[in-house]
VOZAZA-845282 format. One record per residue (C-alpha): residue in one letter; x, y, z. Coordinates in Angstrom, 1 decimal. Layout:
N
+----+--------+--------+--------+
! aa !      u !      v !      w !
+----+--------+--------+--------+
!  A !      X !      Y !      Z !
...
+----+--------+--------+--------+
//
This chain:
354
+----+--------+--------+--------+
! aa !      u !      v !      w !
+----+--------+--------+--------+
!  M !  -48.8 !   -6.5 !  -86.2 !
!  D !  -48.0 !   -3.0 !  -87.2 !
!  S !  -49.6 !   -1.8 !  -90.4 !
!  P !  -47.2 !   -0.8 !  -93.3 !
!  P !  -46.5 !    2.8 !  -93.8 !
!  N !  -49.0 !    4.4 !  -96.3 !
!  T !  -47.2 !    4.7 !  -99.6 !
!  T !  -49.9 !    5.4 ! -101.9 !
!  N !  -50.3 !    8.5 ! -103.9 !
!  G !  -53.6 !   10.4 ! -104.7 !
!  S !  -54.8 !    7.9 ! -107.2 !
!  G !  -54.2 !    5.1 ! -104.8 !
!  T !  -51.2 !    3.5 ! -106.4 !
!  L !  -47.7 !    3.2 ! -105.0 !
!  S !  -45.2 !    5.8 ! -106.1 !
!  L !  -41.6 !    4.7 ! -106.9 !
!  E !  -40.2 !    7.1 ! -104.3 !
!  A !  -42.5 !    5.6 ! -101.7 !
!  V !  -41.6 !    2.0 ! -102.5 !
!  R !  -37.8 !    3.0 ! -102.3 !
!  R !  -38.3 !    4.7 !  -98.9 !
!  S !  -40.3 !    1.9 !  -97.6 !
!  A !  -37.7 !   -0.6 !  -98.6 !
!  D !  -34.8 !    1.7 !  -97.1 !
!  P !  -35.9 !    4.1 !  -94.6 !
!  L !  -32.4 !    5.5 !  -94.4 !
!  S !  -32.3 !    6.2 !  -98.2 !
!  L !  -32.2 !   10.0 !  -99.1 !
!  P !  -35.2 !   11.6 ! -100.8 !
!  R !  -34.6 !   12.5 ! -104.4 !
!  E !  -35.0 !   16.2 ! -103.6 !
!  H !  -32.1 !   16.1 ! -101.1 !
!  N !  -30.0 !   14.6 ! -103.7 !
!  T !  -30.5 !   17.3 ! -106.2 !
!  V !  -30.1 !   20.2 ! -103.7 !
!  A !  -27.2 !   18.5 ! -102.1 !
!  L !  -25.5 !   18.2 ! -105.7 !
!  V !  -26.0 !   21.9 ! -106.5 !
!  F !  -25.2 !   23.2 ! -103.0 !
!  Y !  -21.8 !   21.1 ! -102.6 !
!  G !  -20.9 !   21.8 ! -106.1 !
!  F !  -20.9 !   25.5 ! -105.2 !
!  I !  -19.1 !   24.9 ! -101.9 !
!  F !  -16.3 !   22.9 ! -103.7 !
!  V !  -15.6 !   25.5 ! -106.6 !
!  V !  -15.7 !   28.6 ! -104.4 !
!  G !  -14.2 !   26.8 ! -101.3 !
!  V !  -11.2 !   25.4 ! -103.1 !
!  T !  -10.5 !   28.8 ! -104.6 !
!  V !  -10.9 !   30.7 ! -101.5 !
!  N !   -8.9 !   28.3 !  -99.1 !
!  L !   -6.0 !   27.7 ! -101.5 !
!  T !   -5.7 !   31.5 ! -101.9 !
!  A !   -5.7 !   31.9 !  -98.2 !
!  L !   -3.1 !   29.0 !  -97.5 !
!  W !   -0.9 !   30.6 ! -100.3 !
!  V !   -1.1 !   34.1 !  -98.8 !
!  F !   -0.6 !   33.3 !  -95.0 !
!  A !    1.9 !   30.4 !  -95.5 !
!  L !    4.1 !   31.7 !  -98.4 !
!  T !    3.4 !   35.4 !  -99.1 !
!  T !    3.0 !   36.9 !  -95.6 !
!  K !    6.3 !   38.3 !  -94.5 !
!  R !    5.5 !   39.2 !  -91.0 !
!  K !    3.7 !   36.2 !  -89.5 !
!  N !    2.2 !   36.3 !  -86.1 !
!  S !   -0.2 !   34.1 !  -84.1 !
!  V !   -3.2 !   35.1 !  -86.1 !
!  T !   -1.5 !   34.0 !  -89.2 !
!  V !   -0.9 !   30.5 !  -87.6 !
!  Y !   -4.5 !   30.3 !  -86.8 !
!  M !   -5.6 !   31.2 !  -90.3 !
!  I !   -3.4 !   28.7 !  -91.9 !
!  N !   -4.9 !   26.0 !  -89.8 !
!  V !   -8.3 !   27.2 !  -90.5 !
!  A !   -7.7 !   26.9 !  -94.4 !
!  L !   -6.3 !   23.5 !  -93.8 !
!  V !   -9.2 !   22.1 !  -92.1 !
!  D !  -11.5 !   23.7 !  -94.6 !
!  L !   -9.8 !   22.1 !  -97.3 !
!  I !   -9.9 !   18.6 !  -95.8 !
!  L !  -13.8 !   18.9 !  -95.6 !
!  I !  -14.0 !   20.4 !  -99.1 !
!  L !  -11.8 !   17.8 ! -100.8 !
!  L !  -14.3 !   15.2 !  -99.3 !
!  L !  -17.0 !   16.8 ! -101.1 !
!  P !  -16.8 !   15.1 ! -104.6 !
!  F !  -17.2 !   11.7 ! -103.0 !
!  R !  -20.4 !   12.9 ! -101.4 !
!  M !  -21.5 !   14.2 ! -104.6 !
!  V !  -20.9 !   11.0 ! -106.5 !
!  Y !  -22.8 !    9.3 ! -103.8 !
!  Y !  -25.7 !   11.6 ! -104.0 !
!  H !  -25.7 !   11.4 ! -108.0 !
!  Q !  -25.6 !    7.6 ! -107.9 !
!  D !  -27.6 !    6.9 ! -104.9 !
!  Y !  -24.9 !    4.2 ! -104.2 !
!  W !  -21.6 !    4.3 ! -102.5 !
!  P !  -18.9 !    2.8 ! -104.6 !
!  F !  -15.9 !    3.6 ! -102.5 !
!  G !  -16.2 !    0.8 !  -99.7 !
!  D !  -17.1 !    0.8 !  -95.9 !
!  A !  -13.7 !    1.9 !  -94.7 !
!  F !  -13.7 !    5.1 !  -96.7 !
!  C !  -17.3 !    5.7 !  -95.7 !
!  R !  -16.1 !    5.6 !  -92.2 !
!  I !  -13.3 !    7.8 !  -92.7 !
!  T !  -15.4 !   10.3 !  -94.7 !
!  A !  -18.0 !   10.5 !  -91.9 !
!  A !  -15.5 !   10.9 !  -89.3 !
!  L !  -13.6 !   13.6 !  -91.0 !
!  T !  -17.0 !   15.4 !  -91.6 !
!  L !  -17.8 !   15.4 !  -87.9 !
!  F !  -14.2 !   16.2 !  -87.2 !
!  Y !  -14.5 !   19.7 !  -89.0 !
!  P !  -17.1 !   21.5 !  -86.6 !
!  C !  -15.1 !   20.0 !  -83.7 !
!  L !  -11.6 !   21.6 !  -84.7 !
!  A !  -13.2 !   24.5 !  -86.3 !
!  L !  -15.0 !   25.8 !  -83.2 !
!  W !  -11.7 !   25.1 !  -81.2 !
!  L !   -9.7 !   27.3 !  -83.6 !
!  F !  -12.3 !   30.0 !  -83.4 !
!  A !  -12.0 !   29.9 !  -79.6 !
!  L !   -8.2 !   30.3 !  -79.9 !
!  I !   -8.6 !   33.2 !  -82.3 !
!  S !  -11.0 !   34.8 !  -79.8 !
!  A !   -8.5 !   34.2 !  -76.9 !
!  D !   -5.9 !   36.0 !  -79.0 !
!  R !   -8.2 !   39.0 !  -79.5 !
!  Y !   -8.7 !   39.1 !  -75.8 !
!  V !   -5.2 !   39.2 !  -75.0 !
!  A !   -4.6 !   42.0 !  -77.7 !
!  I !   -7.3 !   44.1 !  -76.4 !
!  V !   -7.7 !   43.5 !  -72.6 !
!  Q !   -4.2 !   42.3 !  -71.7 !
!  P !   -2.0 !   44.3 !  -74.3 !
!  K !    0.9 !   44.1 !  -71.7 !
!  H !    1.2 !   40.4 !  -72.0 !
!  G !    0.6 !   40.4 !  -75.8 !
!  R !    4.4 !   39.5 !  -76.6 !
!  E !    4.5 !   36.8 !  -74.1 !
!  L !    1.1 !   35.2 !  -75.1 !
!  R !    0.6 !   36.0 !  -78.6 !
!  N !    3.7 !   34.7 !  -80.3 !
!  I !    4.1 !   32.0 !  -83.2 !
!  P !    5.6 !   29.1 !  -81.1 !
!  K !    2.7 !   29.2 !  -78.5 !
!  A !    0.2 !   29.5 !  -81.3 !
!  V !    1.8 !   26.4 !  -83.0 !
!  V !    1.6 !   24.5 !  -79.9 !
!  A !   -2.0 !   25.5 !  -79.3 !
!  C !   -2.9 !   24.4 !  -82.7 !
!  V !   -1.2 !   21.0 !  -82.4 !
!  G !   -2.8 !   20.6 !  -79.2 !
!  V !   -6.4 !   21.1 !  -80.6 !
!  W !   -5.6 !   18.9 !  -83.6 !
!  V !   -4.7 !   16.0 !  -81.4 !
!  M !   -7.5 !   16.5 !  -79.1 !
!  T !  -10.0 !   16.5 !  -81.8 !
!  L !   -8.6 !   13.5 !  -83.7 !
!  G !   -8.7 !   11.6 !  -80.5 !
!  G !  -12.3 !   12.7 !  -79.8 !
!  T !  -13.6 !   11.8 !  -83.4 !
!  A !  -11.3 !    8.5 !  -83.9 !
!  P !  -13.8 !    6.2 !  -82.0 !
!  L !  -16.4 !    7.0 !  -85.0 !
!  L !  -14.1 !    4.6 !  -87.2 !
!  F !  -14.9 !    1.8 !  -85.0 !
!  R !  -18.8 !    1.8 !  -84.5 !
!  A !  -20.1 !   -1.2 !  -82.8 !
!  V !  -23.5 !   -0.8 !  -84.5 !
!  D !  -23.4 !   -0.1 !  -88.3 !
!  P !  -26.6 !    0.8 !  -90.2 !
!  D !  -24.8 !    0.0 !  -93.4 !
!  R !  -24.3 !   -3.6 !  -92.8 !
!  A !  -27.9 !   -4.3 !  -93.9 !
!  S !  -27.3 !   -3.0 !  -97.2 !
!  N !  -24.0 !   -4.9 !  -97.7 !
!  F !  -22.2 !   -1.6 !  -97.5 !
!  T !  -23.7 !   -0.2 ! -100.7 !
!  S !  -24.8 !    2.8 !  -98.8 !
!  C !  -23.2 !    5.1 !  -96.6 !
!  A !  -25.8 !    6.0 !  -93.9 !
!  K !  -22.9 !    6.9 !  -91.6 !
!  L !  -22.1 !    9.9 !  -93.8 !
!  H !  -25.7 !   11.3 !  -94.5 !
!  G !  -26.7 !   10.6 !  -90.8 !
!  I !  -23.9 !   12.7 !  -89.2 !
!  A !  -26.2 !   15.0 !  -87.6 !
!  D !  -28.1 !   12.2 !  -86.1 !
!  P !  -26.2 !   10.6 !  -83.3 !
!  R !  -28.7 !    7.5 !  -83.4 !
!  L !  -27.2 !    6.6 !  -86.7 !
!  L !  -23.7 !    6.5 !  -85.3 !
!  D !  -24.1 !    4.3 !  -82.2 !
!  P !  -27.4 !    4.0 !  -80.5 !
!  R !  -25.5 !    2.7 !  -77.4 !
!  G !  -23.0 !    5.5 !  -77.5 !
!  D !  -25.2 !    8.4 !  -76.3 !
!  P !  -23.0 !    9.3 !  -73.2 !
!  V !  -19.9 !    9.5 !  -75.6 !
!  Q !  -21.9 !   11.8 !  -77.9 !
!  A !  -23.2 !   13.8 !  -75.0 !
!  V !  -19.5 !   14.5 !  -73.8 !
!  R !  -18.4 !   15.3 !  -77.3 !
!  L !  -21.2 !   17.7 !  -77.6 !
!  A !  -20.1 !   19.4 !  -74.4 !
!  F !  -16.4 !   19.4 !  -74.9 !
!  F !  -16.4 !   20.2 !  -78.5 !
!  F !  -19.2 !   22.6 !  -78.8 !
!  L !  -20.3 !   24.0 !  -75.5 !
!  L !  -16.8 !   24.6 !  -74.1 !
!  P !  -15.1 !   26.4 !  -77.1 !
!  V !  -18.5 !   28.5 !  -77.6 !
!  G !  -18.4 !   29.2 !  -73.9 !
!  I !  -14.7 !   30.6 !  -74.2 !
!  M !  -15.6 !   32.6 !  -77.1 !
!  M !  -18.6 !   34.3 !  -75.5 !
!  G !  -16.5 !   34.8 !  -72.2 !
!  C !  -13.8 !   36.6 !  -74.2 !
!  Y !  -16.2 !   38.6 !  -76.1 !
!  A !  -18.2 !   39.6 !  -73.0 !
!  V !  -15.1 !   41.1 !  -71.5 !
!  I !  -13.8 !   42.6 !  -74.7 !
!  V !  -17.1 !   44.5 !  -75.1 !
!  D !  -17.0 !   45.5 !  -71.5 !
!  N !  -13.6 !   46.9 !  -71.8 !
!  L !  -14.5 !   48.8 !  -75.2 !
!  V !  -17.7 !   50.2 !  -73.7 !
!  H !  -15.9 !   51.6 !  -70.6 !
!  G !  -12.9 !   53.0 !  -72.6 !
!  R !  -10.3 !   50.8 !  -71.0 !
!  T !   -8.7 !   50.2 !  -74.3 !
!  S !   -7.6 !   53.9 !  -74.9 !
!  K !   -3.8 !   52.9 !  -75.4 !
!  L !   -4.8 !   50.7 !  -78.4 !
!  K !   -4.6 !   52.0 !  -81.9 !
!  P !   -8.1 !   52.6 !  -83.5 !
!  N !   -7.3 !   50.3 !  -86.3 !
!  V !   -6.5 !   47.5 !  -83.9 !
!  K !   -9.8 !   48.0 !  -82.2 !
!  Q !  -11.7 !   48.1 !  -85.4 !
!  K !  -10.1 !   45.0 !  -86.8 !
!  S !  -10.8 !   43.1 !  -83.6 !
!  V !  -14.4 !   44.0 !  -83.5 !
!  R !  -14.9 !   43.0 !  -87.2 !
!  I !  -13.2 !   39.6 !  -86.3 !
!  I !  -15.5 !   39.1 !  -83.3 !
!  V !  -18.7 !   39.9 !  -85.3 !
!  T !  -17.7 !   37.8 !  -88.1 !
!  L !  -17.1 !   34.7 !  -85.8 !
!  I !  -20.3 !   35.2 !  -83.9 !
!  V !  -22.4 !   35.3 !  -87.0 !
!  Q !  -20.5 !   32.3 !  -88.4 !
!  V !  -21.1 !   30.1 !  -85.3 !
!  L !  -24.7 !   31.2 !  -85.0 !
!  V !  -25.5 !   30.4 !  -88.7 !
!  C !  -23.3 !   27.5 !  -89.3 !
!  F !  -22.7 !   25.5 !  -86.2 !
!  V !  -25.5 !   26.5 !  -83.5 !
!  P !  -28.2 !   24.8 !  -85.7 !
!  F !  -26.1 !   21.7 !  -86.4 !
!  H !  -25.5 !   21.1 !  -82.9 !
!  V !  -28.8 !   21.8 !  -81.4 !
!  C !  -30.2 !   19.2 !  -84.1 !
!  Q !  -27.8 !   16.8 !  -82.7 !
!  L !  -28.7 !   17.5 !  -79.0 !
!  V !  -32.5 !   17.2 !  -80.0 !
!  L !  -32.0 !   14.0 !  -81.8 !
!  L !  -29.8 !   12.7 !  -79.1 !
!  L !  -32.7 !   13.2 !  -76.5 !
!  K !  -35.1 !   11.8 !  -78.9 !
!  D !  -36.1 !    8.0 !  -78.3 !
!  P !  -34.4 !    6.1 !  -81.1 !
!  S !  -37.2 !    3.4 !  -80.9 !
!  G !  -39.9 !    5.9 !  -81.5 !
!  G !  -42.5 !    5.4 !  -84.2 !
!  G !  -41.9 !    6.3 !  -88.0 !
!  E !  -40.3 !    4.6 !  -90.6 !
!  G !  -37.2 !    2.4 !  -89.6 !
!  G !  -38.2 !    2.6 !  -85.9 !
!  G !  -37.1 !    6.3 !  -85.6 !
!  W !  -34.0 !    5.8 !  -87.9 !
!  S !  -35.6 !    7.6 !  -90.9 !
!  Y !  -34.4 !   10.7 !  -92.9 !
!  S !  -34.3 !   13.9 !  -91.0 !
!  T !  -34.9 !   17.0 !  -93.1 !
!  W !  -33.8 !   19.3 !  -90.4 !
!  A !  -30.5 !   17.2 !  -89.9 !
!  A !  -29.7 !   17.4 !  -93.6 !
!  F !  -30.2 !   21.3 !  -93.7 !
!  T !  -28.3 !   21.9 !  -90.7 !
!  T !  -25.3 !   19.7 !  -92.2 !
!  L !  -25.4 !   22.0 !  -95.3 !
!  L !  -25.2 !   25.1 !  -93.0 !
!  M !  -22.3 !   23.5 !  -91.3 !
!  N !  -20.5 !   23.0 !  -94.6 !
!  L !  -21.3 !   26.5 !  -95.7 !
!  S !  -18.8 !   27.8 !  -93.1 !
!  T !  -15.8 !   26.6 !  -95.4 !
!  V !  -16.9 !   29.5 !  -97.7 !
!  L !  -17.7 !   32.0 !  -95.1 !
!  D !  -14.3 !   32.0 !  -93.8 !
!  V !  -13.4 !   34.2 !  -96.8 !
!  I !  -14.9 !   37.0 !  -94.7 !
!  L !  -12.4 !   36.3 !  -91.8 !
!  Y !   -9.4 !   36.0 !  -94.3 !
!  Y !  -10.3 !   39.3 !  -95.7 !
!  I !  -10.4 !   41.1 !  -92.4 !
!  V !   -7.3 !   39.7 !  -90.9 !
!  S !   -4.9 !   39.9 !  -94.0 !
!  K !   -4.1 !   42.9 !  -96.2 !
!  Q !   -2.3 !   40.6 !  -98.4 !
!  F !   -5.5 !   38.5 !  -98.8 !
!  Q !   -7.5 !   41.9 !  -99.6 !
!  D !   -5.0 !   42.7 ! -102.3 !
!  R !   -5.1 !   39.3 ! -103.9 !
!  V !   -9.1 !   39.5 ! -103.9 !
!  I !   -8.9 !   43.0 ! -105.3 !
!  S !   -6.4 !   42.2 ! -108.0 !
!  V !   -8.5 !   39.2 ! -109.1 !
!  I !  -11.8 !   41.4 ! -109.2 !
!  L !   -9.8 !   44.2 ! -111.1 !
!  Y !   -8.3 !   41.7 ! -113.6 !
!  R !  -11.7 !   40.2 ! -114.2 !
!  N !  -13.2 !   43.8 ! -114.8 !
!  Y !  -10.2 !   44.5 ! -117.2 !
!  L !  -11.1 !   41.3 ! -119.2 !
!  R !  -14.7 !   42.3 ! -119.4 !
!  S !  -13.9 !   45.8 ! -120.6 !
!  V !  -11.5 !   44.3 ! -123.3 !
!  R !  -14.1 !   41.9 ! -124.4 !
!  R !  -16.7 !   44.8 ! -124.7 !
!  K !  -14.3 !   47.0 ! -126.5 !
!  S !  -13.6 !   44.2 ! -129.0 !
!  R !  -17.3 !   43.5 ! -129.4 !
!  R !  -18.0 !   47.3 ! -130.1 !
!  T !  -15.1 !   47.3 ! -132.6 !
!  H !  -16.3 !   44.4 ! -134.3 !
!  T !  -20.0 !   45.6 ! -134.4 !
!  G !  -18.9 !   49.0 ! -135.6 !
!  G !  -16.8 !   47.6 ! -138.2 !
!  S !  -19.8 !   45.5 ! -139.4 !
!  T !  -22.1 !   48.5 ! -139.4 !
!  R !  -19.7 !   50.6 ! -141.4 !
!  S !  -19.2 !   47.7 ! -143.9 !
!  A !  -23.0 !   47.5 ! -144.4 !
!  S !  -23.3 !   51.1 ! -144.7 !
!  N !  -20.5 !   51.1 ! -147.6 !
!  M !  -22.4 !   48.3 ! -149.2 !
!  N !  -25.7 !   50.4 ! -149.3 !
!  M !  -23.9 !   53.3 ! -150.8 !
!  I !  -22.5 !   51.2 ! -153.5 !
+----+--------+--------+--------+
//
């Protein structure tokens, strides 16, 4: 017989956390719950503000729309889908109990995994758009137009929905043992073993098609763009077009490296790991690295503000106007405080003279 895991503390007594983890190895540590609540609260407040502003600017106030505008609208939409799911995750982390039922747990987990798949393909479309603008400017009007951008976006939405829909119908469900009062499918999204241990080939195909392929397209576009810029083959382009394209490229590269590469590398490592290995739960235990990379993936919904700022002059104006308005309010408050303080001081002086 295997010996039970060591759950004693320094004094030789069992800690409450150790007992809880021993009873349910898929449960989340208290530290993760606290960090996740703070982090997702920040993401929700900032992300809703940023992406609603972007959606308003690109969809309603931008007069001269183009292909990039269409891509930005889709980026803001998919960001909002993920962000609006965060309050349900926060309730789960706060209560350590999933009160919304198994069906919504499946939907939430599937949409959470749907986000990086679609976001990377949208980034690939933006990269291809920059490639055409810089390397093939003669074909710009033919390839970079709103109808083609809409068709491309609809295509990646349908493709990604089709690729993540099977997650709604998992044959093996780790939450069944807890009578669906947990949502291990949600906090285990970075661990393919928690999705379906028998679905490794499906997970491998998904990693290849929704990570390696779009990232490969991005890197290929960037390599050709950089080569053309270095060798001066883009002399006919306006300097501001070149500068804007370079900023977009750098922003996308940094965002992919910070938010998406660690998440998918973690998935690949856990996919190759033997799910019947040692440790609590026969290998189905909490993974700190998986949780951390999931947090980084969610951070992308906030970092998109940099992309919006670079792409749109209207978005820049909105952000600057908000900042100036806040500074104006602060200056008014400071003046009112000074006036109030000065009036109080003069009154005190008059009282002393009397």
